[in-house]
C-alpha positions in Angstrom: -15.6 -191.4 122.8 -15.6 -187.6 121.6 -14.3 -186.8 125.2 -11.1 -188.5 124.7 -10.8 -187.3 121.2 -10.9 -183.5 122.7 -8.6 -184.5 125.6 -6.0 -185.9 122.8 -5.8 -182.7 121.4 -5.0 -180.5 124.1 -2.5 -183.0 125.5 -0.6 -183.0 122.5 0.3 -179.3 123.1 2.0 -180.6 126.3 3.8 -183.7 125.0 4.9 -183.0 121.5 5.8 -186.1 119.6 8.6 -184.6 117.6 10.5 -184.9 120.7 11.2 -188.5 119.6 13.4 -187.2 116.6 16.9 -186.9 116.3 18.2 -189.1 119.0 19.5 -192.6 119.4 16.4 -195.1 119.8 17.4 -198.2 122.4 13.8 -199.9 121.7 10.3 -199.2 119.9 7.6 -199.8 122.6 4.5 -200.8 121.4 1.0 -201.5 122.9 -2.8 -200.7 123.8 -4.3 -199.0 126.6 -7.7 -200.7 127.7 -10.2 -200.2 130.3 -9.4 -202.7 133.4 -13.2 -203.1 134.2 -14.6 -203.2 130.4 -11.3 -204.2 128.4 -12.5 -201.3 126.1 -9.9 -199.1 124.4 -9.0 -196.1 126.5 -8.6 -193.4 123.3 -5.9 -190.8 123.5 -4.2 -191.6 126.7 -1.2 -189.3 127.7 2.0 -191.4 127.7 5.3 -190.0 128.8 8.5 -190.5 130.3 8.5 -189.0 133.7 10.7 -185.9 134.3 10.6 -185.1 130.6 8.2 -183.5 128.1 9.1 -186.5 126.0 6.0 -188.7 125.2 3.0 -189.5 122.7 -0.4 -190.4 123.0 -2.7 -193.4 122.2 -4.7 -193.2 119.0 -8.5 -193.5 118.7 -8.4 -197.4 119.3 -6.0 -197.0 122.1 -2.8 -198.1 120.1 0.3 -196.4 120.8 4.0 -196.9 119.8 7.0 -194.8 121.4 10.6 -194.8 120.6 12.8 -195.1 123.6 16.0 -193.0 123.6 18.9 -194.9 125.1 19.4 -192.0 127.9 15.7 -193.0 129.0 16.0 -196.7 129.3 16.5 -196.3 133.2 13.5 -194.1 133.6 9.7 -194.5 134.3 6.8 -194.1 131.8 3.4 -193.2 132.9 0.0 -193.3 131.4 -2.6 -190.7 132.4 -6.2 -190.4 131.0 -9.1 -188.2 132.7 -11.3 -190.4 134.6 -8.9 -193.3 134.7 -6.1 -193.5 137.7 -2.5 -192.8 136.6 -0.3 -196.0 136.1 3.7 -196.2 136.3 6.0 -198.5 134.9 9.9 -198.5 134.5 10.6 -198.1 130.9 12.6 -201.4 130.7 9.6 -203.5 131.9 8.0 -202.7 128.5 11.1 -204.2 126.4 10.2 -207.3 127.5 7.0 -207.9 125.4 6.7 -207.2 121.8 3.2 -205.7 122.3 2.2 -204.3 125.8 -1.6 -204.1 127.2 -1.8 -201.5 129.6 -4.7 -201.4 131.9 -5.9 -198.3 133.5 -8.5 -198.7 136.5 -11.6 -196.1 136.2 -11.9 -193.2 138.5 -15.0 -191.1 138.6 -14.3 -187.6 140.1 -16.8 -187.4 143.0 -16.3 -183.6 143.2 -19.1 -183.3 146.0 -17.0 -185.6 148.2 -13.5 -184.4 148.2 -12.1 -181.8 150.2 -12.1 -177.8 148.9 -8.4 -178.0 147.9 -8.9 -181.0 145.9 -12.2 -179.8 144.4 -10.7 -176.6 143.2 -7.9 -178.6 141.6 -10.6 -180.6 139.7 -12.6 -177.5 138.5 -9.5 -175.8 137.5 -8.6 -178.8 135.3 -12.1 -178.9 134.1 -12.1 -174.9 133.3 -8.4 -175.3 131.5 -9.9 -178.1 129.3 -12.9 -175.9 128.2 -10.6 -173.2 127.2 -7.8 -175.7 125.7 -10.8 -177.3 123.4 -12.5 -174.1 122.3 -11.2 -174.3 118.8 -12.2 -177.8 118.6 -15.9 -177.5 120.2 -16.9 -174.1 118.3 -16.9 -172.9 114.7 -13.8 -171.8 112.8 -14.2 -169.1 110.6 -14.8 -167.6 108.1 -18.6 -167.3 108.9 -21.5 -164.8 109.2 -24.1 -164.6 111.9 -27.1 -163.2 111.0 -28.7 -161.4 114.1 -31.4 -159.3 115.9 -30.3 -156.6 118.3 -32.8 -155.2 120.8 -31.8 -152.2 123.2 -34.3 -150.7 125.8 -33.5 -147.9 127.9 -36.3 -147.0 130.7 -35.6 -143.8 132.5 -37.6 -142.8 135.5 -39.9 -145.9 134.9 -40.7 -144.4 131.9 -39.7 -146.1 128.6 -37.6 -143.7 126.7 -35.7 -145.4 123.8 -36.5 -148.5 122.3 -34.2 -150.1 119.5 -34.4 -153.1 117.3 -32.1 -153.9 114.2 -31.1 -156.6 112.1 -27.3 -157.3 112.2 -24.7 -159.4 110.1 -21.7 -160.2 112.0 -18.8 -161.5 109.9 -16.0 -163.4 111.6 -12.9 -164.2 109.8 -11.4 -166.6 112.2 -14.0 -168.0 114.2 -13.0 -169.8 117.4 -9.7 -170.9 115.8 -7.6 -169.0 117.6 -9.5 -167.5 120.5 -8.3 -164.2 122.2 -9.4 -160.6 122.8 -7.3 -159.0 120.1 -8.1 -161.8 117.7 -11.7 -161.2 118.5 -11.5 -157.5 117.8 -9.6 -157.6 114.9 -11.3 -160.6 113.2 -15.2 -159.5 113.7 -16.8 -156.9 112.1 -20.5 -156.1 111.7 -23.1 -154.0 109.8 -26.4 -153.0 111.2 -29.5 -152.1 109.5 -32.3 -150.2 110.9 -35.6 -149.1 109.3 -35.2 -145.6 111.0 -31.3 -144.9 112.0 -31.2 -142.5 115.0 -27.7 -141.3 114.2 -27.6 -139.7 117.8 -26.9 -143.1 119.1 -23.2 -144.4 118.5 -22.5 -148.1 119.1 -20.6 -147.4 122.2 -23.8 -146.3 124.1 -26.1 -149.0 122.9 -24.2 -151.8 124.5 -23.6 -153.9 121.2 -19.7 -154.0 121.5 -20.3 -154.8 125.2 -22.6 -157.7 124.1 -19.8 -159.0 121.9 -17.4 -158.8 124.4 -19.4 -161.1 126.8 -18.3 -163.9 124.3 -16.0 -165.2 126.7 -15.4 -168.4 124.8 -14.3 -166.4 121.7 -12.1 -164.0 123.4 -10.5 -166.2 126.0 -10.8 -164.0 128.7 -12.0 -163.9 132.4 -12.5 -167.3 133.8 -11.7 -168.9 130.3 -8.4 -167.5 130.3 -5.8 -170.3 131.5 -3.5 -167.8 132.7 -5.8 -166.4 135.4 -7.9 -169.1 136.2 -6.3 -169.6 140.0 -7.0 -165.8 140.4 -10.8 -167.0 140.8 -12.6 -168.7 143.7 -14.0 -171.7 142.3 -17.3 -174.0 143.7 -19.2 -176.6 142.2 -22.7 -175.7 142.1 -24.5 -178.8 140.7 -24.2 -181.5 138.2 -27.5 -181.7 136.2 -28.4 -182.3 132.6 -28.9 -179.9 129.7 -30.8 -181.1 126.7 -30.0 -184.7 127.9 -26.3 -184.8 128.4 -24.6 -184.1 131.8 -22.7 -180.9 132.7 -21.0 -179.2 135.6 -22.2 -175.8 136.7 -19.5 -174.5 138.4 -19.5 -170.8 140.3 -16.6 -168.5 140.1 -15.9 -165.0 142.0 -13.4 -162.4 142.9 -13.4 -160.7 146.3 -11.4 -157.9 144.8 -12.6 -157.5 141.0 -9.7 -157.3 138.5 -9.9 -155.6 135.0 -8.9 -159.0 133.5 -11.2 -161.0 135.8 -14.6 -158.9 135.6 -13.7 -157.0 132.1 -14.9 -153.7 134.2 -12.3 -151.3 135.3 -14.2 -150.0 138.1 -15.8 -153.4 139.5 -16.6 -153.5 143.3 -18.5 -157.0 143.0 -18.2 -159.8 140.4 -19.5 -163.3 140.7 -21.0 -165.9 138.1 -21.4 -169.4 137.2 -20.3 -171.3 133.9 -21.9 -174.5 132.7 -19.4 -177.1 131.0 -20.4 -180.2 129.1 -19.2 -183.5 130.4 -18.9 -184.8 127.3 -16.4 -182.6 125.3 -15.9 -179.7 127.6 -17.6 -177.4 125.5 -19.2 -173.9 127.2 -23.1 -174.1 127.1 -23.6 -171.0 129.3 -21.9 -168.2 130.9 -24.1 -166.1 133.7 -22.8 -163.3 135.7 -23.6 -160.3 138.0 -21.7 -157.4 138.9 -21.9 -153.8 140.7 -19.4 -150.8 139.3 -19.0 -147.3 141.2 -18.8 -145.9 137.8 -18.9 -147.1 133.9 -17.3 -145.1 130.8 -20.2 -144.7 128.1 -17.9 -146.3 125.6 -17.4 -149.3 127.5 -17.1 -150.8 131.1 -13.6 -152.1 130.6 -12.6 -148.4 129.9 -11.4 -146.1 132.8 -13.3 -142.7 133.7 -10.8 -140.0 133.8 -10.8 -137.2 136.6 -11.8 -134.8 134.0 -14.9 -136.9 132.5 -18.0 -136.0 134.3 -20.2 -137.8 131.3 -20.3 -141.4 132.9 -22.5 -143.7 134.4 -22.6 -144.0 138.1 -23.6 -146.8 140.5 -24.0 -149.2 137.9 -25.3 -152.8 138.9 -25.7 -155.4 136.3 -26.4 -159.0 135.0 -25.7 -160.7 131.8 -26.0 -164.2 130.3 -24.8 -166.0 127.3 -26.1 -169.3 125.8 -24.1 -171.1 123.4 -25.4 -174.2 121.0 -24.4 -175.5 117.5 -20.8 -174.6 117.6 -21.7 -170.9 118.1 -23.5 -168.5 120.6 -27.3 -168.5 120.6 -28.1 -165.3 122.5 -26.5 -162.7 124.6 -28.4 -160.6 126.8 -27.2 -157.7 129.5 -29.5 -155.9 132.1 -28.1 -152.5 133.4 -28.9 -150.3 136.1 -27.3 -147.0 136.5 -27.9 -143.1 137.3 -26.9 -140.7 134.6 -27.4 -137.2 135.0 -29.3 -137.4 138.2 -31.6 -139.8 136.2 -32.3 -143.6 137.2 -32.0 -145.8 134.2 -32.3 -149.2 133.5 -31.2 -150.8 130.1 -32.0 -153.8 128.5 -30.0 -155.5 125.7 -30.3 -158.7 123.8 -28.4 -160.2 120.9 -30.0 -163.0 119.4 -28.3 -165.3 116.7 -30.9 -166.5 114.1 -28.7 -168.0 111.6 -25.2 -169.1 110.9 -23.8 -169.1 107.4 -20.6 -170.8 106.5 -21.1 -170.6 102.4 -21.3 -167.6 100.3 -19.9 -165.7 103.3 -20.4 -162.2 103.2 -17.2 -160.2 104.0 -17.5 -157.0 106.1 -14.6 -154.9 106.6 -15.4 -152.6 109.6 -17.7 -152.2 112.3 -20.7 -150.1 110.8 -23.4 -149.2 113.1 -25.3 -147.5 110.6 -25.0 -149.6 107.4 -27.1 -148.1 104.4 
């Protein structure tokens, strides 16, 4: 039932019920949508007049009501719900009964046994649903995330720098309005270290880069509905995670873009995203990439022609896991050459506690808090 709840919320955006106002009504259609096989209610079915943006959705018990304008009496009305076959009727046919029972036939997406083009359409739909349902599946702000940040650099096979710090993140909006701009403006933090080393700035310890990997919060890369079709998608497998069924979908770009890879100089980019079948929540994002060079202040920034202070021959992998409405761990492993020295850098951000009461407001990104 939860799955249909989330479907409804996204569909309402496309079929606003306010379209029923300010028009002459011919008749009011009432009814209930049920499963043809089990006779169970089909909650939050998408109901609309073909060729228009006029429609509504059934409620949690499958019931619906739709006022039909005079000019739409001759049209057809369709009923659409995920995992069911669509059905269409002449609008006038539903005038004959005071209460209509609409029976939809179940349809399971057997993704592995359909052609590539059809599979791609299904995967696109799954990713769009995951993106559109972010603000229902993840925590809205304000809240604090109490975290541990670890960063280790190994230069020429010798450990050179190892840092560990406690971090408090403040997110004013949370996942209510996911976007890159909102994430930057509304997420602030302070970092506490027992022995602060002021020779390192936040941009060179990968902390902001780790936060940027939370694509759910920023609605970027494969979770940006406007650019999903720029990726090559494939269903990897359909396992269970923590007792619940999931889709594992691979994605890649033959010619990586900045919007897709979040890396200005990327030459290779691919990954996998795990999405729950129950509510379309993202459970894991993992990926790998290679890049000609990285700006030391972040991979999304270009390296100018006059800039000689950058990382070369960069390869890296990352992983972010989600649970309990927020990220659980973000990790990044990066290898590169800097000043002729081969460097491996491992960074990890572990979320240890979520605070939604007595929230501490933080107004800046303070890498070395007092």
